[in-house]
C-alpha positions in Angstrom: 83.2 106.1 95.8 83.0 109.9 95.0 84.9 112.8 94.2 85.0 115.9 96.3 85.2 119.6 95.0 85.7 122.6 97.2 85.0 125.9 95.5 86.3 129.0 97.4 85.6 127.7 100.9 86.1 130.4 103.6 85.7 129.9 107.3 85.8 132.5 110.1 86.1 132.0 114.0 85.3 134.8 116.0 85.7 137.3 113.1 89.5 135.7 112.3 89.6 133.7 109.2 90.8 130.0 109.5 90.2 129.0 105.9 90.4 131.5 102.9 89.0 130.9 99.6 90.3 127.1 99.3 89.6 125.5 95.8 90.3 121.9 95.8 89.5 118.8 93.8 90.0 115.1 95.3 89.5 112.4 92.7 87.0 109.6 93.2 88.8 106.5 94.9 92.0 108.3 95.9 94.0 108.4 99.2 94.4 112.2 99.6 96.1 113.7 102.5 95.8 117.6 104.0 99.1 118.0 105.7 99.9 121.2 107.6 101.0 122.5 110.8 98.9 123.0 113.9 96.3 125.7 113.2 96.5 125.7 109.6 92.8 124.7 109.2 93.1 120.9 108.3 90.5 119.8 110.7 88.0 122.7 110.1 88.2 121.7 106.4 87.4 118.1 107.3 84.5 119.0 109.6 83.1 121.3 106.7 83.2 118.5 104.5 81.5 116.0 107.0 78.9 118.8 107.6 79.8 119.2 111.3 80.2 122.9 110.7 79.0 125.5 108.2 80.8 127.3 105.6 80.8 131.0 105.6 81.6 131.4 102.0 81.8 128.7 98.9 80.2 125.5 98.0 81.2 121.8 98.6 79.9 119.0 96.0 80.1 115.3 96.4 80.8 114.5 92.5 77.9 117.0 90.8 76.0 117.1 94.0 76.1 120.2 96.1 76.0 119.1 99.5 77.0 122.5 101.2 73.7 122.9 103.1 73.0 119.2 103.5 72.8 117.8 107.2 75.9 115.7 108.3 73.8 112.2 108.5 72.5 112.6 104.7 76.1 113.3 103.3 77.3 109.6 103.0 80.5 110.7 104.5 82.0 109.0 107.6 84.7 110.2 109.9 87.3 108.5 111.9 88.6 110.9 114.9 92.0 110.4 116.7 89.9 109.6 119.6 88.0 106.6 118.4 84.8 107.1 120.5 83.8 103.4 120.6 81.2 102.0 122.8 82.7 100.6 125.9 79.4 98.6 126.6 79.4 96.8 123.3 81.7 94.1 122.3 83.8 94.2 118.9 80.9 92.9 116.8 78.2 95.3 118.0 80.5 98.0 117.8 81.1 97.5 114.0 77.4 96.7 113.6 76.0 99.9 115.2 75.7 101.7 112.1 74.1 98.9 110.2 71.5 98.3 113.0 70.6 102.0 113.0 69.8 101.7 109.2 67.5 98.5 110.1 69.3 96.2 107.8 68.4 92.3 108.1 70.5 90.4 110.8 72.1 88.2 107.8 73.3 91.2 105.9 74.7 92.9 109.2 76.8 89.5 110.1 78.2 89.0 106.5 79.3 92.8 106.4 80.6 92.9 109.9 82.7 89.7 109.5 84.0 90.7 106.0 85.4 93.8 107.6 86.7 92.2 110.6 88.5 89.7 108.4 89.8 92.7 106.4 91.7 94.1 109.6 92.4 90.6 111.1 90.3 91.0 113.8 87.7 88.1 113.1 88.9 86.1 116.1 87.8 89.0 118.5 84.5 89.5 117.8 83.0 88.7 121.3 85.8 90.7 123.5 85.1 94.0 125.1 86.6 97.1 124.0 88.7 97.6 127.1 90.5 94.1 126.3 91.8 95.5 123.0 95.2 97.0 122.3 95.3 100.7 120.9 96.0 99.3 117.6 93.2 97.0 117.7 91.0 99.5 118.7 91.8 101.9 116.1 91.2 99.1 113.6 87.7 98.9 115.2 87.0 102.4 114.8 88.1 102.2 111.2 86.0 99.1 110.5 82.7 100.8 112.1 83.2 103.5 109.6 83.9 101.4 106.3 81.3 99.0 107.0 78.6 101.5 106.4 80.1 101.9 102.9 80.6 105.5 102.9 81.1 107.4 99.5 83.9 109.3 101.2 85.8 108.5 104.2 87.4 111.4 106.5 90.3 110.5 108.9 91.6 113.2 111.2 94.8 112.1 112.5 93.7 108.7 113.5 97.2 107.2 114.3 98.5 110.3 116.5 97.7 108.2 119.7 99.7 105.1 118.8 103.5 104.5 119.2 106.0 104.6 116.5 106.1 101.0 115.3 102.4 100.5 115.6 101.8 103.8 113.6 104.1 102.2 110.9 101.9 99.1 110.9 98.8 100.7 111.0 99.9 102.9 107.8 100.1 99.7 106.0 96.8 98.6 107.1 95.4 101.8 105.8 96.9 101.5 102.5 95.3 98.0 102.1 92.0 98.9 103.5 91.8 101.9 100.8 93.0 99.5 98.1 90.5 96.9 98.9 87.4 99.0 99.4 88.2 101.7 96.7 86.7 104.4 99.0 87.7 107.8 99.0 89.8 108.6 101.7 90.7 112.3 102.9 93.4 112.1 105.8 94.5 114.7 107.9 97.9 114.9 109.7 100.9 117.1 110.6 103.2 114.1 110.1 105.1 114.5 106.8 106.3 111.0 106.9 102.8 109.5 107.4 101.3 111.9 104.4 104.4 110.9 102.0 104.0 107.1 102.9 99.9 106.9 102.3 98.9 109.4 99.8 98.1 109.2 96.1 98.1 113.3 96.2 98.4 115.7 99.1 97.9 119.4 99.8 100.1 121.5 101.9 98.4 124.3 104.0 100.2 127.0 105.6 99.4 129.0 108.9 97.4 131.4 106.9 94.5 128.7 105.8 95.6 128.8 102.1 96.8 125.6 100.5 100.5 126.2 99.1 100.7 123.3 97.1 98.7 120.2 95.6 100.4 117.2 94.1 101.9 114.1 94.2 104.2 113.3 97.2 107.2 112.8 95.3 106.5 115.9 93.2 106.1 117.8 96.5 109.0 116.6 98.0 111.5 117.0 95.2 110.0 120.2 93.7 108.5 122.3 96.4 107.0 125.6 95.2 108.1 127.8 98.3 110.3 127.7 101.2 107.4 127.0 103.4 106.8 123.7 101.6 110.6 122.9 101.5 111.0 123.3 105.2 107.6 121.5 106.2 107.8 118.7 104.1 111.0 116.9 105.2 114.3 118.3 106.1 116.2 120.6 103.8 118.8 123.3 103.3 118.0 126.8 102.1 120.8 129.3 100.9 119.7 132.6 99.8 121.4 134.6 97.1 120.9 136.3 93.8 121.0 134.7 90.2 123.8 135.4 88.1 124.8 134.3 84.7 128.3 133.4 83.4 129.3 131.9 80.0 125.7 130.5 79.3 125.7 128.8 82.8 123.4 130.0 85.8 124.7 130.3 89.2 123.4 131.4 92.8 125.6 134.0 94.4 125.2 133.5 98.0 127.3 135.9 100.7 130.6 134.6 101.4 130.5 131.3 99.2 131.8 130.6 95.8 129.1 130.7 93.1 126.7 127.6 93.2 125.8 126.4 89.9 122.0 125.7 89.5 119.4 124.7 87.0 117.1 127.4 86.5 115.0 128.6 83.6 114.2 132.2 84.6 117.9 133.6 83.9 117.2 137.1 85.4 120.5 138.5 86.9 120.1 139.9 90.2 116.9 138.2 91.4 116.8 137.2 94.9 116.1 133.4 95.4 116.6 130.4 97.5 118.6 127.1 96.8 116.6 124.2 98.2 119.1 121.5 98.7 118.1 118.0 100.6 120.4 116.5 102.8 120.4 113.3 101.3 121.4 114.8 97.6 124.6 115.8 99.2 127.9 113.8 99.3 130.6 114.2 102.0 134.1 113.2 102.2 137.5 114.1 103.6 139.3 114.1 100.3 138.6 116.2 97.0 136.3 114.3 94.8 135.8 114.9 91.1 132.7 114.8 88.8 130.4 117.1 90.9 128.7 120.3 89.6 129.3 122.0 93.2 132.0 121.5 96.0 132.2 123.4 99.3 134.5 123.1 102.2 133.8 123.2 105.8 133.8 121.8 109.2 132.0 118.9 110.9 130.0 120.9 113.9 127.8 117.9 115.0 127.0 114.2 114.2 123.7 112.6 114.7 123.9 108.8 114.4 120.5 107.2 113.7 121.5 103.5 113.2 120.3 103.3 109.5 121.8 106.6 108.8 124.1 109.3 110.0 123.2 113.2 109.8 126.1 115.6 109.8 125.9 119.4 110.5 128.6 121.2 108.6 129.8 124.7 109.1 130.8 126.4 105.9 132.2 130.0 105.5 130.8 132.6 107.7 128.7 130.3 109.8 126.7 129.1 106.8 125.2 125.7 108.0 124.3 122.5 105.7 122.8 119.3 106.9 124.0 116.2 105.3 122.3 112.8 105.3 124.7 109.6 104.8 123.0 106.1 104.6 125.0 103.8 106.8 125.8 101.0 104.4 128.7 99.4 105.7 129.7 98.0 109.2 133.1 99.7 108.8 133.2 102.3 106.3 136.6 103.1 104.6 136.5 106.7 105.7 135.5 107.7 109.1 134.2 111.3 109.6 134.3 112.7 113.4 133.6 116.0 115.0 135.6 119.1 114.0 136.9 117.1 110.8 137.5 119.3 107.7 135.3 117.9 105.0 134.1 118.7 101.4 130.4 118.6 100.4 129.2 117.8 96.9 126.3 117.7 94.8 125.1 118.0 91.3 123.2 120.8 90.0 120.0 118.9 89.1 119.6 117.6 92.5 118.9 120.9 93.8 115.9 123.3 93.1 115.4 127.1 92.9 112.6 128.7 94.8 111.6 132.5 94.3 109.9 132.6 97.7 
């Protein structure tokens, strides 16, 4: 397992920059995710690391080895694509063994390594099946097995679960985590699905439409403390309220148009600075009755209710059409308080459970 270091990576397509001066270090043995919207350059970055395309500026290092100009087949980096590219004329065993046969390894070694990886993905009883006989999830595991069996120092995964349905995708996420932990290979995972990224990553990088990295960090840190409104909105659901910072009696508040002052935790006490309050829906309590013990309380009307089984999302209209989303876990069959459309409600949160963003 090896680390990857990118220094000033820039790439143009038709004179338009897709990636601009990207600097990134991915630690050895980590499960690292590149997350961003379509067109943010995630797959391009993966292809540059793999050696399928040439950089226009910058350097790529595998540990301390400069591999920028090294051909793809010499990089000891394997890739699993969204479309698995399995060989339909070969059975399961031969699909997984293909790369080992190209290397000319002895048959005994090939059999040992293929069977080890097939056992790891729970497909040891399918060795002689044709690819057409396998489900989508099984084919995905064969594609992973074929990549891992070659013992790459880095494994690149380009949205490998995108073609699977939700329940199968969730099961395969667990498989990916287990495989990475078992083989200790450095995984670089590309997705536009925030939940996937949060579930599997040791660390992640958020990329924007301009080919820049907005934020790098642990999933929990990025979710709880995004550095920008772009990251806050892209990673999960959130409420953003624009206002200005004011200080009164040693406390700091956000003053938003048509709302009472909202108490915040903010180190830079600069009166008049324009900022955004970032408030996650699950951090908010909701009730038809006034409640005590919260830093902030606002009053509004229930505009919409979205029932998701395990949870309910309420859309609340505050004064002058300011809107909030509130997430509530459905913990009881018959809650003591039922909230319905058009009800007048109070929403509450502690100041520590929101963050202030400058951009």
